[in-house]
C-alpha positions in Angstrom: 8.3 21.6 9.2 8.3 18.2 10.9 6.5 15.5 9.4 4.6 12.9 12.0 3.3 9.7 11.2 -0.4 9.5 12.7 -2.0 7.3 14.8 -4.5 6.1 12.3 -1.6 5.5 8.9 0.8 3.4 12.1 -1.3 0.9 13.0 -1.8 0.6 9.4 1.9 0.3 8.7 2.1 -2.1 10.8 -0.9 -4.5 10.0 0.9 -4.4 6.0 3.5 -4.7 8.2 2.2 -8.0 10.3 0.9 -9.5 6.3 4.0 -9.0 4.5 5.1 -10.6 7.3 2.9 -13.7 7.4 3.0 -14.6 3.4 6.6 -14.7 3.8 7.0 -16.7 6.6 4.0 -18.8 4.3 6.6 -19.2 1.2 9.6 -19.5 4.2 7.9 -23.0 5.4 9.0 -24.4 1.7 12.4 -24.5 2.8 15.8 -24.6 0.9 15.3 -25.8 -3.0 17.5 -27.2 -6.1 17.5 -24.9 -8.7 15.5 -27.3 -11.5 12.8 -27.2 -8.6 13.0 -23.4 -8.4 12.5 -23.0 -12.4 9.4 -25.4 -12.0 7.9 -23.3 -8.9 8.7 -20.1 -11.0 7.0 -21.3 -14.1 4.0 -22.1 -12.0 4.0 -18.5 -9.7 4.1 -16.2 -12.4 0.7 -16.2 -13.4 0.1 -15.4 -9.6 1.5 -12.9 -9.5 0.6 -11.2 -13.0 -2.1 -11.7 -11.4 -1.5 -10.2 -7.3 0.3 -7.8 -9.5 -2.7 -6.5 -11.7 -4.8 -6.9 -8.7 -2.7 -4.4 -6.9 -2.7 -1.7 -10.1 -6.4 -1.8 -9.9 -6.8 -1.3 -6.3 -4.6 1.4 -6.6 -5.4 3.7 -9.8 -9.3 2.2 -8.1 -7.5 4.3 -4.8 -6.1 8.0 -6.7 -9.9 8.3 -7.9 -11.9 7.6 -4.1 -8.6 9.5 -2.5 -9.6 12.9 -5.2 -13.9 12.0 -4.3 -12.0 12.6 -0.2 -11.2 15.9 -0.8 -14.1 16.8 -2.6 -16.0 16.1 1.4 -13.3 17.6 2.8 -13.4 20.2 1.5 -17.3 20.5 1.9 -17.5 20.3 5.0 -18.7 22.8 7.6 -16.3 21.5 10.0 -12.9 23.3 9.1 -10.5 20.2 8.8 -6.5 20.1 11.0 -5.1 20.2 8.4 -3.6 16.4 10.1 -6.2 15.3 8.1 -5.0 16.5 5.2 -0.8 15.3 5.5 -3.1 11.9 5.8 -4.2 12.2 2.6 -1.4 13.6 1.1 0.7 10.9 2.4 -2.0 8.5 1.0 -1.7 9.4 -2.0 2.0 9.0 -1.9 2.3 6.0 -0.9 -0.8 4.3 -3.0 1.1 6.2 -6.1 3.9 4.6 -5.5 2.8 1.9 -5.1 0.6 1.8 -8.1 4.5 2.4 -9.4 6.5 -0.6 -8.3 3.7 -3.4 -9.3 3.7 -2.1 -12.6 7.8 -2.5 -12.8 7.2 -5.8 -11.2 3.8 -7.0 -13.4 6.3 -5.9 -16.4 9.7 -8.1 -14.8 7.6 -11.3 -14.3 6.8 -11.0 -18.3 9.9 -11.6 -19.4 9.7 -15.3 -20.4 13.1 -16.0 -18.6 12.2 -19.7 -18.3 12.6 -20.3 -21.4 15.7 -18.0 -22.3 18.5 -20.9 -23.1 21.8 -17.9 -21.8 20.1 -17.9 -19.0 22.3 -19.4 -15.6 20.7 -22.0 -13.9 22.1 -21.1 -11.0 20.0 -18.4 -11.2 16.9 -19.7 -11.1 17.2 -20.0 -7.7 18.0 -17.1 -6.3 15.5 -15.1 -8.8 12.3 -17.4 -7.2 12.8 -16.1 -4.2 13.0 -12.4 -5.0 9.5 -13.4 -6.9 8.4 -14.7 -3.8 9.7 -11.4 -1.8 8.4 -8.9 -4.3 4.7 -10.2 -3.9 5.3 -10.4 0.6 6.1 -6.4 -1.0 3.4 -5.9 -2.8 1.1 -7.5 -0.7 2.0 -5.7 2.8 1.8 -2.2 1.0 -1.5 -2.8 -0.9 -2.8 -3.9 2.9 -1.8 -1.5 4.8 -3.1 1.7 2.1 -6.2 0.2 2.0 -5.9 0.9 5.9 -4.7 3.7 5.7 -7.6 4.6 3.7 -10.1 3.1 6.2 -9.2 5.1 8.9 -9.2 8.6 7.0 -13.1 6.9 5.8 -14.3 6.6 9.7 -12.6 10.0 11.1 -14.3 11.1 8.3 -17.9 9.3 8.7 -17.3 9.9 13.0 -16.4 13.8 11.3 -19.7 14.6 9.3 -22.4 11.8 9.1 -22.2 11.5 12.9 -21.9 14.7 13.9 -18.6 14.5 16.2 -18.3 17.9 17.7 -14.9 16.9 19.4 -13.5 15.1 17.1 -9.4 15.3 16.9 -9.2 16.0 13.7 -11.8 19.2 14.1 -10.3 22.7 13.8 -11.6 24.6 17.0 -10.7 28.1 17.2 -7.0 27.9 18.6 -6.6 26.0 16.3 -6.9 28.3 13.6 -5.0 30.9 15.6 -2.1 28.9 15.2 -3.0 27.9 12.1 -2.5 31.7 11.1 0.1 32.6 13.7 2.7 30.6 10.4 
């Protein structure tokens, strides 16, 4: 079985990548820093990274609950939807659950009091700072991608159920039912 990412999800992923690059570019403006500066910057940026992780975890959990509601609405629709719709919802759920797990792990790692440890090598602070900033850019881009994917899926449901668009590409027609039965 081939799995293709839909146009809607490609746009969402592109939006997430652009967001991650934009936040990453802002980080690069800081330039080269010393180990001492890196330690101070880590101390000042960790509360913000922790807040970002908390926000991503909360948003991810909420999105998973919204996906269950979306599935209920989709299956209760008078229009029969193609498998593509359910694959999109499944893909969003996979990305979202992965993002939830990654955000929890990053949150736990950033709560380790490394800057208070006396035996932590000072030359590592610089690398740790850049890794922390990279991970926050990754989280930001990822949550934007998931939200854009959810938006496009909800927009499709609004078109099909709310606006009763009859020729929507996700509505199954008779030829599609025959193909599905053959599979």
